C-alpha positions as CSV (number, residue, x, y, z in Angstrom):
1,M,14.0,27.1,-14.1
2,V,10.5,25.9,-15.5
3,W,9.1,28.2,-18.1
4,G,5.9,26.2,-19.0
5,E,3.5,23.6,-17.9
6,M,0.7,21.9,-19.5
7,Y,-2.0,19.2,-18.4
8,V,-2.7,16.7,-21.1
9,P,-5.0,13.7,-20.6
10,S,-2.9,10.6,-19.7
11,Q,-3.4,7.8,-22.3
12,G,-2.9,4.1,-21.6
13,Q,-0.5,4.3,-18.4
14,T,-3.3,4.0,-16.0
15,D,-6.5,2.6,-14.7
16,S,-7.8,5.8,-13.3
17,D,-10.7,7.5,-15.2
18,Q,-9.4,10.8,-14.2
19,A,-5.6,11.1,-15.0
20,L,-3.7,14.1,-16.3
21,N,0.0,14.4,-17.2
22,D,1.5,17.5,-15.8
23,I,4.4,18.3,-18.2
24,H,6.9,21.0,-17.6
25,F,9.0,22.9,-20.3
26,G,12.3,24.7,-20.3
27,P,13.0,28.0,-22.0
28,D,13.9,25.7,-25.1
29,G,10.8,24.1,-25.4
30,L,11.6,20.9,-24.4
31,P,10.5,18.8,-21.2
32,K,12.6,19.6,-18.3
33,P,12.5,18.1,-14.6
34,E,9.9,20.2,-12.4
35,R,12.3,21.1,-9.9
36,T,16.0,20.9,-8.7
37,G,16.7,17.5,-7.3
38,S,13.9,15.9,-9.5
39,L,14.3,13.8,-12.8
40,A,10.6,14.0,-13.4
41,E,9.7,15.6,-16.7
42,I,6.0,14.5,-16.5
43,I,4.0,14.1,-13.2
44,Q,1.0,11.9,-14.1
45,V,-1.8,12.7,-11.4
46,E,-4.5,10.2,-11.0
47,H,-7.7,11.3,-9.2
48,H,-9.4,8.5,-7.2
49,A,-13.0,8.5,-5.9
50,Q,-11.8,7.7,-2.3
51,G,-10.6,11.4,-1.9
52,H,-7.0,10.9,-2.7
53,E,-4.5,11.3,-5.6
54,T,-1.5,9.4,-6.7
55,W,1.3,11.3,-8.5
56,K,3.7,9.4,-10.6
57,Y,7.0,10.8,-11.7
58,R,8.0,9.8,-15.4
59,A,10.5,10.7,-17.9
60,W,9.5,11.9,-21.3
61,D,9.5,8.4,-22.4
62,G,7.3,7.3,-19.8
63,K,9.7,5.6,-17.6
64,F,9.6,5.9,-13.9
65,V,12.3,8.3,-12.6
66,P,13.0,9.6,-8.9
67,G,11.1,13.0,-8.3
68,P,11.1,15.0,-5.1
69,D,12.8,13.5,-2.2
70,N,14.1,10.6,-4.5
71,A,10.6,9.1,-4.6
72,Y,8.9,7.6,-7.8
73,G,5.8,8.8,-6.8
74,S,3.6,10.2,-3.8
75,E,0.0,9.5,-2.8
76,H,-2.1,12.3,-1.3
77,V,-5.2,12.0,1.1
78,F,-7.5,14.8,1.5
79,D,-10.2,15.7,3.9
80,A,-13.5,17.2,3.1
81,Q,-12.1,20.8,2.8
82,G,-9.3,19.6,0.3
83,R,-6.5,19.9,2.8
84,D,-3.7,17.3,2.2
85,I,-3.9,15.3,5.6
86,K,-1.5,12.3,4.5
87,E,1.4,12.4,1.8
88,T,3.1,9.0,1.5
89,S,6.3,8.5,-1.0
90,L,6.2,5.8,-3.3
91,D,8.4,3.3,-5.0
92,A,8.2,2.7,-8.7
93,L,5.5,0.0,-7.8
94,G,3.5,2.1,-5.8
95,R,4.3,0.9,-2.5
96,P,5.3,3.3,0.4
97,I,9.3,3.7,0.4
98,N,11.5,5.6,2.8
99,D,12.6,8.7,0.6
100,S,15.5,11.0,1.1
101,A,14.0,13.2,3.8
102,G,13.8,10.1,6.0
103,N,10.4,9.2,6.1
104,A,7.6,7.5,3.9
105,S,4.7,9.4,5.1
106,M,3.7,12.6,6.9
107,D,0.2,13.0,8.4
108,S,-1.0,16.5,9.0
109,Q,-3.5,18.0,11.3
110,Y,-5.3,21.2,11.1
111,D,-7.0,23.7,13.5
112,G,-10.6,25.3,12.9
113,A,-9.2,28.0,11.0
114,G,-7.3,25.7,8.4
115,S,-3.9,26.1,9.8
116,V,-1.6,23.1,10.3
117,A,-1.8,22.2,14.0
118,A,0.5,19.1,14.1
119,T,2.5,16.8,11.7
120,E,4.0,13.3,12.4
121,S,6.2,11.4,10.2
122,F,6.1,7.7,9.8
123,D,8.5,5.1,7.9
124,A,7.5,2.6,5.3
125,L,6.2,0.1,8.0
126,G,4.0,2.9,9.8
127,R,6.4,3.5,12.6
128,P,7.1,7.1,13.7
129,T,10.6,8.2,12.3
130,L,12.7,11.1,12.6
131,L,13.3,13.3,9.5
132,N,16.9,13.4,8.3
133,D,17.4,17.3,8.1
134,S,15.6,18.1,11.4
135,G,16.0,15.4,13.6
136,D,12.4,15.4,14.9
137,S,9.5,13.0,14.2
138,A,6.3,15.5,14.8
139,T,5.4,19.0,15.3
140,K,2.7,21.2,17.1
141,E,1.8,24.4,15.9
142,Q,-0.3,27.6,16.9
143,H,-1.3,30.3,14.8
144,D,-3.1,33.6,15.4
145,Q,-6.5,34.6,14.0
146,W,-4.8,35.7,10.6
147,G,-3.2,32.2,10.3
148,R,0.3,33.6,10.8
149,L,2.4,31.1,12.8
150,T,3.0,32.1,16.5
151,E,4.5,29.0,17.9
152,K,6.0,25.6,16.8
153,S,7.3,22.9,18.7
154,Y,9.5,19.7,17.9
155,F,9.2,16.2,19.1
156,D,11.0,12.9,18.9
157,V,9.3,9.6,18.1
158,D,8.0,8.7,21.5
159,G,6.5,12.2,21.9
160,S,9.2,13.7,24.0
161,P,10.3,17.3,23.4
162,V,13.5,17.4,21.1
163,V,15.6,20.0,19.5
164,D,15.3,20.5,15.8
165,K,18.7,20.6,14.2
166,A,17.5,23.1,11.6
167,V,16.0,25.6,14.0
168,G,18.3,25.0,17.1
169,A,15.5,25.1,19.6
170,H,12.6,22.8,20.8
171,T,9.9,25.4,20.6
172,F,10.3,28.9,18.7
173,R,7.6,31.8,19.4
174,D,6.7,34.7,17.0
175,K,5.2,38.0,18.0
176,Y,3.7,40.4,15.5
177,D,2.4,43.9,15.6
178,D,-0.9,45.1,14.3
179,R,0.3,45.3,10.5
180,G,1.4,41.8,10.8
181,N,5.2,42.7,10.9
182,N,7.2,40.1,13.0
183,L,8.5,41.9,16.2
184,E,10.0,39.1,17.9
185,E,11.4,35.6,17.6
186,A,12.1,33.7,20.9
187,Y,13.7,30.3,21.0
188,F,13.5,27.6,23.9
189,D,15.3,24.5,24.8
190,V,13.7,21.4,25.9
191,Q,13.6,22.6,29.4
192,G,11.7,25.9,28.4
193,K,14.9,28.1,28.6
194,S,15.2,30.9,26.4
195,H,18.1,31.2,24.3
196,G,19.6,33.2,21.4
């Protein structure tokens, strides 16, 4: 568990004019990895004029270490509203790398209300790829007027319907009452037949 976090200007480790080090501390006051499965004690965040950020995962001594999904960094591209539309995992040299999730990058599209409408996963060469845990490559989502997820479907690299391994269905739908309580969850296979 991280007990503290501090942002300090990055010195001498980047060409960016706007770079910060995000340092995480444990209850003993010593640097601590920012989350389980990550060795990063410092996340160096570089802000670029082109509307994106580069995150580099470092140990306290400044050396690159694996962070989330066993990548050494990530690049985030944002749209005009500040939404993350592309996240790419990077190796220690800043090149795209297939991470432990099974992809190098994920593209996200948003609906008019700002909710995620679709995602697509790609490998380091830019080809559609399957995620390791879910076994799908792309998703399509629908949300109600309050931004609650009402339907989500999963697709293969060629766009054909696929059953998500974690969900156990190709599509699931949620219905809510007027107070926002989930009333019903329905699951459907690739033929559209309802199950469990």
